[in-house]
N, CA, C and O atoms as a DFTB+ gen file, in Angstrom:
376 C
 N C O
     1  1       0.874      -1.277       0.045
     2  2      -0.011       0.022      -0.121
     3  2       0.829       1.239      -0.062
     4  3       1.938       1.189       0.471
     5  1       0.378       2.296      -0.565
     6  2       1.164       3.532      -0.596
     7  2       1.176       4.134       0.780
     8  3       0.142       4.315       1.424
     9  1       2.500       4.469       1.254
    10  2       2.664       4.828       2.635
    11  2       3.261       6.233       2.699
    12  3       3.520       6.683       3.815
    13  1       3.494       6.938       1.663
    14  2       3.898       8.356       1.798
    15  2       3.929       9.021       0.384
    16  3       3.699       8.383      -0.643
    17  1       4.222      10.313       0.411
    18  2       4.221      11.017      -0.808
    19  2       5.352      10.617      -1.794
    20  3       5.147      10.639      -3.008
    21  1       6.543      10.251      -1.265
    22  2       7.734       9.741      -2.040
    23  2       7.314       8.497      -2.866
    24  3       7.605       8.355      -4.054
    25  1       6.665       7.687      -2.194
    26  2       6.217       6.439      -2.861
    27  2       5.126       6.735      -3.844
    28  3       5.063       6.157      -4.929
    29  1       4.260       7.652      -3.447
    30  2       3.149       8.017      -4.494
    31  2       3.777       8.729      -5.666
    32  3       3.282       8.549      -6.779
    33  1       4.751       9.470      -5.530
    34  2       5.390      10.045      -6.675
    35  2       6.093       9.003      -7.554
    36  3       6.027       9.075      -8.781
    37  1       6.763       8.040      -6.923
    38  2       7.312       6.967      -7.617
    39  2       6.220       6.190      -8.457
    40  3       6.479       5.833      -9.606
    41  1       5.071       5.948      -7.905
    42  2       4.037       5.142      -8.683
    43  2       3.588       6.088      -9.719
    44  3       3.314       5.589     -10.811
    45  1       3.461       7.362      -9.578
    46  2       3.027       8.259     -10.562
    47  2       4.038       8.418     -11.744
    48  3       3.691       8.554     -12.917
    49  1       5.219       8.387     -11.336
    50  2       6.291       8.465     -12.448
    51  2       6.238       7.121     -13.267
    52  3       6.320       7.176     -14.494
    53  1       6.098       5.865     -12.589
    54  2       5.859       4.769     -13.337
    55  2       4.675       4.841     -14.259
    56  3       4.746       4.362     -15.391
    57  1       3.574       5.433     -13.804
    58  2       2.424       5.561     -14.479
    59  2       2.545       6.459     -15.760
    60  3       1.910       6.228     -16.789
    61  1       3.434       7.522     -15.600
    62  2       3.779       8.316     -16.665
    63  2       4.643       7.694     -17.730
    64  3       4.536       8.002     -18.917
    65  1       5.543       6.767     -17.250
    66  2       6.260       6.040     -18.295
    67  2       5.407       5.032     -19.013
    68  3       5.546       4.834     -20.220
    69  1       4.479       4.359     -18.240
    70  2       3.614       3.428     -18.849
    71  2       2.611       4.101     -19.796
    72  3       2.265       3.514     -20.822
    73  1       2.171       5.227     -19.506
    74  2       1.463       6.047     -20.359
    75  2       1.936       6.366     -21.541
    76  3       1.257       6.228     -22.558
    77  1       3.330       6.896     -21.546
    78  2       4.032       7.373     -22.558
    79  2       4.273       6.101     -23.590
    80  3       4.362       6.265     -24.807
    81  1       4.357       4.945     -23.009
    82  2       4.452       3.766     -23.909
    83  2       3.243       3.206     -24.608
    84  3       3.348       2.306     -25.441
    85  1       2.065       3.760     -24.255
    86  2       0.790       3.547     -24.907
    87  2       0.471       4.701     -25.821
    88  3      -0.104       5.693     -25.371
    89  1       0.820       4.612     -27.082
    90  2       0.725       5.563     -28.047
    91  2      -0.658       6.193     -28.217
    92  3      -0.820       7.408     -28.324
    93  1      -1.650       5.285     -28.234
    94  2      -3.069       5.938     -28.323
    95  2      -3.457       6.637     -27.250
    96  3      -4.021       7.727     -27.347
    97  1      -3.161       6.010     -26.047
    98  2      -3.490       6.731     -24.790
    99  2      -2.845       7.966     -24.518
   100  3      -3.444       8.872     -23.937
   101  1      -1.504       8.081     -24.947
   102  2      -0.689       9.285     -24.783
   103  2      -1.278      10.437     -25.529
   104  3      -1.238      11.561     -25.028
   105  1      -1.804      10.234     -26.656
   106  2      -2.397      11.228     -27.538
   107  2      -3.714      11.788     -26.869
   108  3      -3.962      12.993     -26.924
   109  1      -4.482      10.970     -26.290
   110  2      -5.648      11.408     -25.491
   111  2      -5.235      12.096     -24.366
   112  3      -5.846      13.121     -24.066
   113  1      -4.252      11.695     -23.648
   114  2      -3.764      12.513     -22.477
   115  2      -3.343      13.927     -22.893
   116  3      -3.769      14.944     -22.346
   117  1      -2.458      13.903     -23.923
   118  2      -1.960      15.202     -24.348
   119  2      -3.062      16.111     -24.890
   120  3      -3.018      17.327     -24.704
   121  1      -4.013      15.537     -25.534
   122  2      -5.215      16.315     -25.937
   123  2      -5.952      16.809     -24.826
   124  3      -6.353      17.972     -24.882
   125  1      -6.206      16.083     -23.781
   126  2      -6.952      16.330     -22.514
   127  2      -6.148      17.554     -21.822
   128  3      -6.676      18.640     -21.580
   129  1      -4.945      17.268     -21.566
   130  2      -4.073      18.133     -20.757
   131  2      -3.839      19.432     -21.414
   132  3      -3.772      20.473     -20.761
   133  1      -3.703      19.384     -22.801
   134  2      -3.307      20.553     -23.498
   135  2      -1.794      20.736     -23.498
   136  3      -1.259      21.812     -23.767
   137  1      -1.140      19.625     -23.183
   138  2       0.368      19.676     -23.219
   139  2       0.872      19.279     -24.470
   140  3       0.258      18.484     -25.181
   141  1       2.026      19.815     -24.810
   142  2       2.818      19.318     -26.013
   143  2       3.783      18.189     -25.539
   144  3       4.202      18.183     -24.382
   145  1       4.105      17.305     -26.378
   146  2       4.869      16.077     -25.948
   147  2       6.178      16.496     -25.171
   148  3       6.530      15.839     -24.191
   149  1       6.890      17.573     -25.600
   150  2       8.091      17.838     -25.023
   151  2       8.031      18.372     -23.581
   152  3       9.039      18.437     -22.876
   153  1       6.743      18.772     -23.150
   154  2       6.421      19.279     -21.830
   155  2       6.400      18.139     -20.876
   156  3       6.634      18.353     -19.686
   157  1       6.123      16.880     -21.333
   158  2       6.014      15.728     -20.284
   159  2       7.337      15.638     -19.512
   160  3       7.269      15.535     -18.287
   161  1       8.477      15.665     -20.086
   162  2       9.760      15.543     -19.345
   163  2       9.936      16.806     -18.372
   164  3      10.473      16.650     -17.276
   165  1       9.497      17.989     -18.771
   166  2       9.677      19.121     -18.074
   167  2       8.763      19.170     -16.791
   168  3       9.116      19.729     -15.753
   169  1       7.685      18.600     -16.941
   170  2       6.742      18.592     -15.837
   171  2       6.731      17.435     -14.968
   172  3       6.009      17.389     -13.972
   173  1       7.605      16.384     -15.355
   174  2       7.532      15.040     -14.594
   175  2       7.865      15.222     -13.183
   176  3       7.467      14.368     -12.391
   177  1       8.554      16.241     -12.754
   178  2       8.884      16.434     -11.286
   179  2       7.917      17.105     -10.484
   180  3       8.138      17.300      -9.289
   181  1       6.769      17.510     -11.085
   182  2       5.759      18.377     -10.417
   183  2       4.786      17.379      -9.824
   184  3       4.142      16.649     -10.577
   185  1       4.646      17.311      -8.466
   186  2       3.621      16.539      -7.859
   187  2       2.140      16.724      -8.452
   188  3       1.399      15.753      -8.599
   189  1       1.767      17.996      -8.775
   190  2       0.505      18.252      -9.149
   191  2       0.323      17.567     -10.608
   192  3      -0.714      16.953     -10.859
   193  1       1.302      17.683     -11.503
   194  2       1.180      17.111     -12.703
   195  2       1.119      15.544     -12.675
   196  3       0.430      14.874     -13.444
   197  1       1.939      15.045     -11.678
   198  2       1.904      13.548     -11.492
   199  2       0.437      13.179     -11.139
   200  3      -0.111      12.173     -11.590
   201  1      -0.136      14.028     -10.333
   202  2      -1.507      13.710      -9.869
   203  2      -2.365      13.611     -11.174
   204  3      -3.184      12.699     -11.285
   205  1      -2.206      14.444     -12.062
   206  2      -3.145      14.509     -13.168
   207  2      -2.910      13.299     -14.158
   208  3      -3.801      12.937     -14.926
   209  1      -1.663      12.686     -14.105
   210  2      -1.495      11.519     -14.814
   211  2      -2.230      10.352     -14.195
   212  3      -2.861       9.565     -14.900
   213  1      -2.159      10.243     -12.978
   214  2      -2.981       9.239     -12.265
   215  2      -4.511       9.530     -12.394
   216  3      -5.309       8.596     -12.482
   217  1      -4.897      10.785     -12.405
   218  2      -6.320      11.016     -12.550
   219  2      -6.665      10.511     -13.978
   220  3      -7.693       9.840     -14.059
   221  1      -6.025      10.714     -15.010
   222  2      -6.295      10.265     -16.318
   223  2      -6.340       8.737     -16.366
   224  3      -7.338       8.249     -16.895
   225  1      -5.464       7.969     -15.923
   226  2      -5.440       6.496     -15.885
   227  2      -6.588       6.057     -15.000
   228  3      -7.205       5.044     -15.330
   229  1      -6.919       6.686     -13.962
   230  2      -7.935       6.083     -13.054
   231  2      -9.337       6.410     -13.618
   232  3     -10.348       6.089     -12.992
   233  1      -9.388       7.030     -14.766
   234  2     -10.736       7.054     -15.533
   235  2     -11.214       5.845     -16.259
   236  3     -12.319       5.775     -16.797
   237  1     -10.351       4.926     -16.247
   238  2     -10.740       3.618     -16.979
   239  2     -10.161       2.391     -16.244
   240  3      -8.945       2.217     -16.155
   241  1     -11.101       1.520     -15.705
   242  2     -10.555       0.367     -14.857
   243  2      -9.630      -0.564     -15.749
   244  3      -8.779      -1.261     -15.197
   245  1      -9.778      -0.577     -17.008
   246  2      -8.891      -1.444     -17.707
   247  2      -7.486      -0.892     -17.825
   248  3      -6.477      -1.598     -17.814
   249  1      -7.501       0.425     -17.939
   250  2      -6.122       1.041     -17.851
   251  2      -5.453       0.865     -16.533
   252  3      -4.251       0.602     -16.509
   253  1      -6.124       0.986     -15.461
   254  2      -5.679       0.636     -14.175
   255  2      -5.082      -0.715     -14.050
   256  3      -3.970      -0.867     -13.546
   257  1      -5.832      -1.751     -14.520
   258  2      -5.444      -3.035     -14.391
   259  2      -4.342      -3.272     -15.268
   260  3      -3.474      -4.045     -14.862
   261  1      -4.200      -2.692     -16.523
   262  2      -3.024      -2.974     -17.368
   263  2      -1.767      -2.306     -16.721
   264  3      -0.680      -2.885     -16.727
   265  1      -1.944      -1.091     -16.170
   266  2      -0.670      -0.397     -15.680
   267  2      -0.205      -1.360     -14.416
   268  3       0.967      -1.713     -14.293
   269  1      -1.177      -1.722     -13.551
   270  2      -0.747      -2.353     -12.354
   271  2      -0.131      -3.755     -12.742
   272  3       0.952      -4.122     -12.285
   273  1      -0.847      -4.475     -13.566
   274  2      -0.272      -5.798     -14.103
   275  2       1.199      -5.654     -14.734
   276  3       2.072      -6.510     -14.593
   277  1       1.348      -4.530     -15.404
   278  2       2.736      -4.467     -16.025
   279  2       3.808      -3.989     -14.958
   280  3       5.002      -4.180     -15.185
   281  1       3.424      -3.429     -13.906
   282  2       4.256      -2.768     -12.846
   283  2       4.144      -3.654     -11.552
   284  3       4.625      -3.218     -10.506
   285  1       3.535      -4.871     -11.583
   286  2       3.271      -5.721     -10.456
   287  2       2.982      -4.995      -9.190
   288  3       3.730      -5.024      -8.213
   289  1       1.768      -4.288      -9.261
   290  2       1.195      -3.467      -8.201
   291  2      -0.215      -3.880      -8.098
   292  3      -0.912      -4.252      -9.042
   293  1      -0.581      -3.776      -6.825
   294  2      -2.209      -4.085      -6.496
   295  2      -2.964      -3.098      -7.045
   296  3      -2.525      -1.948      -7.079
   297  1      -4.155      -3.406      -7.529
   298  2      -4.991      -2.292      -8.329
   299  2      -5.505      -1.190      -7.590
   300  3      -6.064      -0.249      -8.153
   301  1      -5.315      -1.269      -6.131
   302  2      -5.791      -0.153      -5.487
   303  2      -4.575       0.858      -5.240
   304  3      -4.775       1.896      -4.608
   305  1      -3.402       0.561      -5.712
   306  2      -2.248       1.427      -5.478
   307  2      -2.298       2.765      -6.161
   308  3      -1.903       3.764      -5.559
   309  1      -2.808       2.844      -7.505
   310  2      -2.942       4.046      -8.184
   311  2      -3.749       5.112      -7.514
   312  3      -3.368       6.280      -7.436
   313  1      -4.959       4.633      -7.002
   314  2      -5.837       5.496      -6.276
   315  2      -5.231       5.920      -4.980
   316  3      -5.344       7.090      -4.614
   317  1      -4.609       5.055      -4.284
   318  2      -3.966       5.540      -3.030
   319  2      -2.926       6.516      -3.244
   320  3      -2.758       7.473      -2.488
   321  1      -2.145       6.257      -4.387
   322  2      -0.944       7.194      -4.669
   323  2      -1.613       8.545      -4.963
   324  3      -1.151       9.574      -4.471
   325  1      -2.766       8.557      -5.812
   326  2      -3.380       9.857      -6.099
   327  2      -3.840      10.601      -4.939
   328  3      -3.790      11.831      -4.904
   329  1      -4.290       9.883      -3.983
   330  2      -4.771      10.535      -2.771
   331  2      -3.585      11.144      -1.920
   332  3      -3.787      12.046      -1.107
   333  1      -2.439      10.644      -2.133
   334  2      -1.241      11.104      -1.356
   335  2      -0.578      12.363      -2.047
   336  3       0.271      13.030      -1.456
   337  1      -0.988      12.642      -3.275
   338  2      -0.409      13.834      -4.024
   339  2      -1.443      14.936      -3.945
   340  3      -2.639      14.733      -3.734
   341  1      -0.847      16.194      -4.144
   342  2      -1.715      17.372      -3.956
   343  2      -2.941      17.333      -4.838
   344  3      -2.861      17.043      -6.031
   345  1      -4.033      17.618      -4.256
   346  2      -5.236      17.779      -4.886
   347  2      -6.113      16.435      -5.002
   348  3      -7.190      16.382      -5.596
   349  1      -5.506      15.383      -4.362
   350  2      -6.125      14.064      -4.352
   351  2      -6.759      13.578      -3.155
   352  3      -7.164      12.418      -3.064
   353  1      -6.867      14.498      -2.160
   354  2      -7.452      13.957      -0.923
   355  2      -8.948      13.762      -1.154
   356  3      -9.600      14.464      -1.928
   357  1      -9.446      12.759      -0.431
   358  2     -10.872      12.426      -0.613
   359  2     -11.723      13.442       0.005
   360  3     -11.486      13.905       1.121
   361  1     -12.718      13.786      -0.726
   362  2     -13.732      14.796      -0.212
   363  2     -14.942      14.116       0.371
   364  3     -15.566      13.211      -0.184
   365  1     -15.203      14.625       1.508
   366  2     -16.489      14.148       2.328
   367  2     -17.578      15.340       2.006
   368  3     -17.365      16.525       2.264
   369  1     -18.660      14.883       1.462
   370  2     -19.693      15.774       1.154
   371  2     -20.741      15.879       2.336
   372  3     -21.784      16.525       2.232
   373  1     -20.392      15.237       3.382
   374  2     -21.551      15.148       4.535
   375  2     -21.040      15.886       5.682
   376  3     -21.717      15.983       6.706
C-alpha cells in the first residue's frame, strides 16, 4: 500500500512512463491536458502534474489493471497514490 508522498510520486512516475509507452492513450492524455509532448519531461517532477497522470489513468478500470499488471502493483495502489499527491484528498460531502 502507498505509505507516503515519495512512494506516491514513484508510482505516478511509473504511470507516466507506462502512459508514454501507450501511443493511443498518450495522444488522448496530451489532448485532454493541452500539453505538448516535449512538456512531459519538463513537468515530470511536479507533484500536481503527476496527480493529473494518475487522474487520467484512473478514469478507466482497464487502464488501471493494465498499468498495475505491467508494474506488479495491486490495483488499489494508483488511487492510494493519487490521494497522497496534491489535490487528491478524498472529499467528504457530509
